[in-house]
N, C-alpha and C positions, 0 to 999 in steps of 0.2 A: 496124155491131158493136159500136162503141164507146158507142152510145148506151143498150146493155143494162146493167141492174146488176148487180153480182159479187158484193155482200153480200146474204144471204138474212134479215138485219135488216130491211132495207129492202122487200123483198117479200114477207116473212111478218113482220110486226110481231106482239110480244108479244100475251101475249089481258090483256085488261082485268082487273084484280082482282075476285074474286066471280063470276065464270063458271065454267061446268065445264070449258072446256079449263085456266083458271088451276089449279082447284084439282088437276088431275091432272096437272099440272109436277111434275118432282121437285126443282127449284131454289127456289120459294120453299117447299114443303113441308121444306128442309134449312134455308133461314134460320129459319123459323119454329120448326122442331124447337129450335136452337144458340140461339136468342133464349130462349125458355122455359126451356132448362136453363142459359143464364147470369144471368137475370134475379134469383134469389133472391141470390147472390154478387156481385152487381155494387157494392154500396151497399160492402161490408166489404173488394173487393179495391182499389176508389178509391181507398178510405179509408187501407189501409195502404199504397199507393203514392204518395199525396200525403205522406202523415206523412214515410214514407222518404227520399222527394225533400227535405223541409224539412229534417230533420236533418242528410242528408246534405251539403246545401248550404253548410249551417253550418259543420261541421266540413270541406269543402272550402275556404270563406274564411277559417278561422281558421289553415290550416295557409299558403293561398297568401299570405296576406296579410305575413309575416315579412317582415323586411327582405332578406333573403339570395334568399329566392324572388322577390323585386320586380326584381331586375336581367335575368330572360329575361324577352322578349316574349312568348315561348310561353306562361309563367307568369300573366301580368299579363292576356294573353287568355283564358286558362283564367279566373283571377278573375274575370274582366268575365264572361263566360260563367255562372258559379256564380250570381253576384248577380242576373242577369236569370232565372234558372231559379228562384232562390229568389222572387223577386217571381210568379212563375207558379204556384209552392206555396200560397205565402199566400193568391193570389186564389182557387186549387182549394180549399185548407182553408176558406176565409170561403164558398165556393160550398156545398161539403159540408155545413157546419155549419148556414148560414141555409136552406137546403131544407128542415128540419127544423122548423123555427120559421116558417115562412111557409106563407100558404097556397096 
């Protein structure tokens, strides 16, 4: 009895892509529909999020770098997190804009 598999995924594997069984499945259809609907807006949404993160982290660093704010360990930690996130935002902006000019 312990040798039997209880997981149906192991006994009934997911159908191979491109077959009729996979085409009739609801999950791939749903994922494909969502991706097709989101694809035209991806660049603009991602750009707006990265630009907002860029400026928000600048403001956070400006506020938390004041002498009164640096006295608390929590504020210093938040300052360092904002600096790291600023680096991520800069690299994200570079990736977005360089993608337009590369082949």
